[in-house]
C-alpha positions in Angstrom: 80.7 154.6 79.9 82.6 151.7 78.3 86.3 153.3 77.8 86.0 152.9 74.1 89.0 150.0 73.0 89.2 148.4 75.9 88.3 144.6 76.5 88.0 145.3 80.2 84.3 144.1 81.5 82.3 146.1 83.8 81.5 144.5 87.3 79.5 145.8 89.6 80.3 144.5 93.1 77.8 146.7 95.4 74.3 148.1 95.4 76.2 151.1 95.9 77.7 152.3 93.2 79.0 156.0 94.2 80.7 154.6 97.6 84.5 153.8 97.0 86.7 151.2 98.3 85.3 146.9 97.9 82.0 148.0 97.0 82.4 150.5 94.0 82.6 150.2 90.8 86.0 148.5 89.3 87.3 147.3 86.2 88.4 143.4 86.2 90.1 141.6 83.5 88.2 138.7 82.3 91.6 136.4 83.9 90.7 137.9 87.2 86.9 136.7 87.4 88.1 133.6 86.2 90.6 133.2 88.9 88.8 134.6 92.0 91.9 134.1 94.0 92.7 135.3 97.1 95.6 138.2 97.7 94.6 139.5 94.0 95.7 143.1 93.1 93.8 145.9 94.9 92.8 146.9 91.3 91.2 144.2 90.2 94.1 143.1 87.5 96.1 140.5 87.0 99.2 140.8 84.8 100.3 138.6 82.3 102.5 136.4 84.5 100.4 136.3 87.1 97.4 134.6 84.3 100.0 132.6 83.0 100.8 131.1 86.5 96.9 130.3 87.3 97.1 128.9 83.7 100.2 126.3 84.9 98.4 125.6 88.0 95.2 124.3 86.7 96.7 122.5 83.9 98.5 120.6 86.6 95.3 120.0 88.6 93.5 119.3 85.3 96.2 116.4 84.2 96.7 115.0 88.2 92.5 114.5 88.2 93.3 112.7 84.6 95.9 110.5 85.6 93.8 109.6 89.0 90.8 109.3 87.6 92.5 106.9 84.3 94.8 104.8 86.5 91.6 104.1 89.4 89.3 103.0 86.4 92.3 100.9 85.2 92.3 98.6 87.9 88.6 99.0 88.8 87.5 98.0 85.2 89.5 95.5 85.3 87.9 93.9 88.4 84.5 94.7 87.1 85.2 92.7 83.8 86.1 89.5 85.6 83.4 89.9 87.8 80.6 89.4 85.1 78.3 86.6 84.8 78.1 85.7 81.1 77.0 82.5 78.9 80.4 80.8 77.1 80.7 79.2 73.6 79.2 76.0 75.3 76.1 77.5 76.4 75.0 76.7 80.0 75.3 78.7 83.3 76.7 82.1 82.8 80.0 81.9 84.3 82.6 84.6 85.3 85.4 85.6 82.7 88.1 84.3 83.8 90.6 84.7 80.8 93.4 86.8 81.7 95.8 86.7 78.6 92.9 87.5 77.0 92.6 90.4 79.2 96.4 91.0 78.7 95.7 91.7 75.3 93.0 94.7 76.0 96.0 96.5 77.9 98.1 95.9 75.1 95.6 97.8 72.9 95.5 100.5 75.3 99.3 100.3 74.8 99.0 100.8 71.2 96.5 103.9 71.2 100.0 105.7 72.5 101.0 105.1 68.9 98.5 107.3 68.0 98.6 109.7 70.0 102.5 109.7 69.2 101.7 110.7 65.3 98.6 112.8 66.4 101.6 115.0 68.4 103.6 114.5 65.7 101.1 116.3 63.1 99.9 118.7 65.8 104.0 119.7 66.2 104.4 120.0 62.6 107.3 117.7 62.8 109.6 117.1 59.9 112.1 114.9 62.2 113.4 112.2 60.3 115.2 109.8 62.7 113.7 106.6 63.0 114.5 104.1 65.9 115.3 100.4 66.4 111.5 99.5 67.3 112.8 95.7 68.0 114.4 96.7 71.0 110.8 97.0 72.7 110.4 93.1 72.3 111.7 91.3 75.1 110.2 94.1 77.6 107.1 92.8 75.9 107.2 89.7 76.4 108.0 90.0 80.0 105.1 92.3 80.5 102.9 89.2 79.0 103.7 87.0 81.5 103.7 89.7 84.4 100.3 91.3 83.4 98.4 87.6 83.2 99.8 86.6 86.3 98.7 89.8 87.9 95.2 89.2 86.0 94.9 85.9 87.6 95.6 87.0 91.1 93.6 90.1 90.8 90.3 87.3 90.2 91.2 85.9 93.4 92.2 88.7 95.9 90.7 91.8 96.3 91.0 95.3 94.0 93.0 97.2 97.2 95.0 94.4 98.2 96.1 93.8 94.8 96.9 97.8 93.8 99.1 97.8 97.1 100.6 94.8 96.5 102.2 95.8 93.3 104.3 98.3 95.4 106.5 95.2 96.2 108.6 95.8 92.5 110.5 98.2 94.3 112.0 94.5 96.0 112.9 92.8 93.3 113.9 95.9 91.3 116.3 96.3 93.8 117.6 93.3 93.9 118.3 92.7 90.1 119.6 95.8 89.7 122.8 95.1 91.7 123.1 91.4 90.2 123.0 92.4 86.6 123.0 95.8 86.4 125.8 96.3 89.1 124.0 99.3 90.7 124.9 101.0 93.8 122.7 100.7 96.9 122.8 103.4 99.1 121.6 103.8 102.5 118.2 105.9 102.1 117.5 102.9 99.2 118.2 100.2 101.8 115.9 101.6 104.1 113.1 102.6 101.5 113.6 98.7 100.6 113.1 97.6 104.4 110.1 100.4 104.7 108.6 99.0 101.5 109.2 94.6 102.8 107.5 95.4 106.0 104.4 97.5 104.2 104.1 94.3 101.7 103.7 92.0 104.6 101.3 94.3 106.7 99.0 94.5 103.4 99.2 90.5 103.1 98.5 89.8 106.1 95.4 92.4 106.7 94.2 90.8 103.2 93.7 87.5 105.6 92.2 89.3 108.7 88.3 89.5 107.5 88.8 86.8 105.2 86.0 83.7 106.0 87.8 80.8 107.0 87.8 77.7 104.5 88.7 78.1 100.7 86.0 76.9 99.2 84.2 80.6 99.1 84.4 83.0 96.2 86.7 85.2 99.1 87.7 82.2 101.0 91.5 82.2 102.8 92.9 79.9 100.2 91.7 81.9 97.4 93.0 85.1 98.8 96.5 83.4 99.8 97.0 82.1 96.2 96.1 85.8 94.9 98.3 87.5 97.3 101.2 85.4 96.4 100.7 85.4 92.6 100.7 89.1 92.6 103.7 89.4 94.4 105.4 86.6 91.8 104.4 89.0 89.1 106.3 91.3 90.1 109.4 89.4 89.6 108.3 89.3 86.1 108.1 93.5 86.1 111.3 93.9 87.7 113.0 91.6 84.9 110.7 94.0 82.2 112.5 97.3 84.0 115.8 95.6 84.2 115.8 94.6 80.7 114.5 97.7 79.1 117.1 99.6 81.1 119.9 97.3 79.5 118.6 97.6 75.9 115.9 99.9 75.2 117.4 103.1 76.8 120.3 103.4 74.5 117.9 104.3 72.0 116.8 107.4 73.3 112.6 106.7 71.9 110.0 109.3 72.6 108.3 107.9 75.3 104.7 107.6 73.5 106.6 105.7 70.9 107.9 103.2 72.9 104.8 102.3 74.8 103.2 101.8 71.5 105.8 99.6 70.3 105.9 97.9 73.3 102.1 97.1 72.7 102.7 96.2 69.6 105.4 93.3 70.0 103.2 92.5 72.9 100.1 92.2 71.1 101.9 89.8 67.9 103.3 87.6 70.7 100.7 87.2 72.9 98.4 85.9 69.8 100.6 83.6 69.1 100.9 82.3 72.9 96.8 82.5 72.9 96.9 80.1 69.6 99.5 77.7 71.7 97.0 77.8 74.7 93.9 77.1 73.3 95.0 73.7 72.2 97.3 73.0 75.4 95.1 71.3 77.5 94.8 71.5 81.3 94.6 68.7 83.8 91.0 69.1 82.8 91.2 68.2 79.7 90.3 71.7 78.8 92.5 74.4 76.9 94.7 76.4 79.2 93.1 79.5 78.0 90.4 79.2 75.7 90.3 82.0 74.0 87.0 81.3 72.0 85.2 81.0 75.0 86.3 84.2 75.9 85.3 86.1 72.7 81.8 84.2 72.8 81.3 85.4 76.5 82.2 89.0 75.3 79.7 88.7 72.4 77.3 87.3 74.7 77.6 90.3 77.0 77.8 94.0 75.7 78.4 95.6 79.3 81.7 92.8 79.5 83.0 94.4 76.3 82.7 98.3 77.4 84.6 97.9 80.6 86.9 95.9 78.5 87.2 98.7 76.2 87.5 101.5 78.5 90.3 99.2 80.4 92.5 100.1 77.3 91.4 103.3 77.1 92.4 104.0 80.6 95.3 102.4 80.3 96.2 104.8 77.4 94.9 107.8 78.8 97.1 106.9 81.9 100.1 106.8 79.8 99.5 109.9 78.3 98.6 111.9 81.8 101.6 110.3 83.1 103.7 111.5 80.5 103.4 115.0 80.4 103.0 115.2 84.0 106.9 114.0 84.0 106.7 116.8 81.1 105.4 120.1 83.3 106.3 118.7 86.5 108.1 115.8 87.9 108.7 112.4 88.0 108.4 112.5 92.0 105.5 114.4 91.5 103.9 111.4 89.1 104.8 108.8 91.8 103.0 110.2 94.8 99.6 110.6 92.3 100.5 106.7 91.4 100.1 106.0 95.4 96.8 108.3 95.5 95.9 105.9 93.1 95.9 102.9 95.4 94.3 104.9 98.1 91.4 106.1 95.1 90.8 102.1 94.9 91.0 101.2 97.8 87.9 103.8 99.2 86.0 102.5 95.8 86.1 99.1 97.2 85.1 100.0 101.1 82.3 101.7 99.3 81.0 99.6 96.4 83.1 96.5 96.5 81.8 95.0 100.1 85.8 95.3 100.7 86.1 95.3 104.6 88.2 98.2 106.4 90.9 97.0 108.8 93.3 99.1 110.3 96.4 97.3 109.1 95.6 98.0 105.6 96.0 101.6 106.4 99.4 101.0 108.1 100.5 98.8 105.4 99.0 101.2 103.0 101.4 104.5 104.6 104.5 101.6 104.6 104.5 101.3 101.4 104.1 104.8 99.6 106.4 105.8 102.5 108.8 103.5 101.6 108.5 104.1 97.5 108.5 107.8 98.6 112.2 107.6 100.6 113.6 104.9 97.9 113.0 106.8 94.6 114.3 110.7 97.0 110.3 112.1 96.7 110.7 112.5 100.5 114.8 112.7 101.7 115.6 111.9 105.5 117.9 114.4 107.3 120.6 113.0 107.4 123.3 113.5 104.5 125.2 110.6 104.9 122.6 108.4 103.6 122.9 110.3 100.2 125.9 109.9 97.5 127.6 113.3 97.2 127.4 115.3 93.6 130.1 113.6 92.4 129.5 110.0 93.5 126.4 110.2 91.3 127.8 111.6 88.3 130.3 108.7 88.8 127.4 106.3 89.0 125.7 107.7 86.5 128.6 107.5 83.9 129.4 103.8 85.3 125.5 103.1 84.2 126.3 104.9 80.5 129.5 102.7 80.1 127.6 99.6 81.0 124.6 100.5 79.0 123.9 98.6 75.5 124.2 100.8 73.1 122.1 100.7 69.6 124.2 98.4 67.2 123.4 100.3 64.4 122.3 104.5 64.3 119.5 104.8 61.5 119.3 107.8 59.7 120.1 110.5 62.3 119.5 113.6 59.9 117.8 115.9 62.6 117.2 115.9 66.1 114.0 116.1 67.6 112.6 118.7 69.6 114.8 118.9 72.5 111.5 119.6 74.9 110.2 115.6 73.7 110.0 112.9 76.4 112.3 110.3 75.8 112.9 106.4 77.2 115.8 107.4 79.9 116.9 105.7 82.8 113.5 102.9 83.5 115.3 102.3 87.3 115.3 105.6 88.9 113.8 107.9 90.4 110.0 106.5 89.9 110.2 102.3 89.6 107.0 103.1 86.5 107.6 101.4 83.4 108.8 103.9 81.8 110.8 106.4 83.6 111.2 109.8 81.9 113.5 113.1 82.1 113.9 115.8 79.0 115.5 114.7 75.7 118.0 118.1 76.6 119.8 116.3 79.3 
């Protein structure tokens, strides 16, 4: 009979209910039924700590899958949108959607979605914080983002999605160089090893993209177009590196919540992009056509509902990728987030091989491994067994103090009547440890 007042459920583990042992009838908690983990207590029960640990692990798995899926969707939907054939405003034959600046606008739209997520989280926590932030500090990084994203999208239209995703890892080379020149950062031995490894991986990936390319530049995937696309993707990382350095120099002193900072950058980026699109609409290229024909882009979107769906999915994937990444940094670590970002490159590559007609070559495997290992070495996701390559704790503290002294503080502290929750993620050091656009740490640190 059921024990009065008990929330346990009865589980028949075998046909012989009279026998004792593993085939006897036992009482187990619902949490134990869900877990099904090896090594559970003999009684079939999970204590409170075990249930909490199981839930924490499941949360991390779901967050990792969400970040991986949204990050992969970001690159894949962008490439698919560029490949869509649609009729423009002048009619005629359908042509591919080749409007990188308009696509950058959808990227900024995805970042603006993060503003909604930020305010929803405040409502959910019933936060009454009256601290205000100087959002104008995000304007200059947003301008750098426009150039970086637009050039990268032009490169993506000329090369394969997997090569594009891998070559984006070369940003570490330019960021490290600019941080030494403009931020006076010290590069330790493990930094240089990571940089040389990333440089080697970039060269290998670039060569691998040309190995199976058809000769001549006339085809859609001709070797001339591939070279141009690869060069543009790498060149775009220069603007991304400038953006990171500017963010560290001017933004990080404002200590803005991460989702708010991403949303503000998206808002400023959208405003600046609208002004730029007006200029580009009336600026002719060598053929007498607008450099970026926004009216033609909107006509193509209006004439192809699937193209509109891909662009909106791209915006949504950018918002989700930021949200998942920020949450993962909060519940786990920035190093874990960096490893997942490397896995995104692998999934984009697998999808390209399976569905996009890309060719497999062992050089791409070598290049991917070098890029991933180099990035993890640089960010201390993997440590070499040589203590002389790493600074001591005292040297780290000294370098941190020097960075704080060089950092530009807000000119005006606004209405600091109450401090936000200590667990809220902040925009911190944008350069280390993970070299993502918004590198995060806990606000209480």
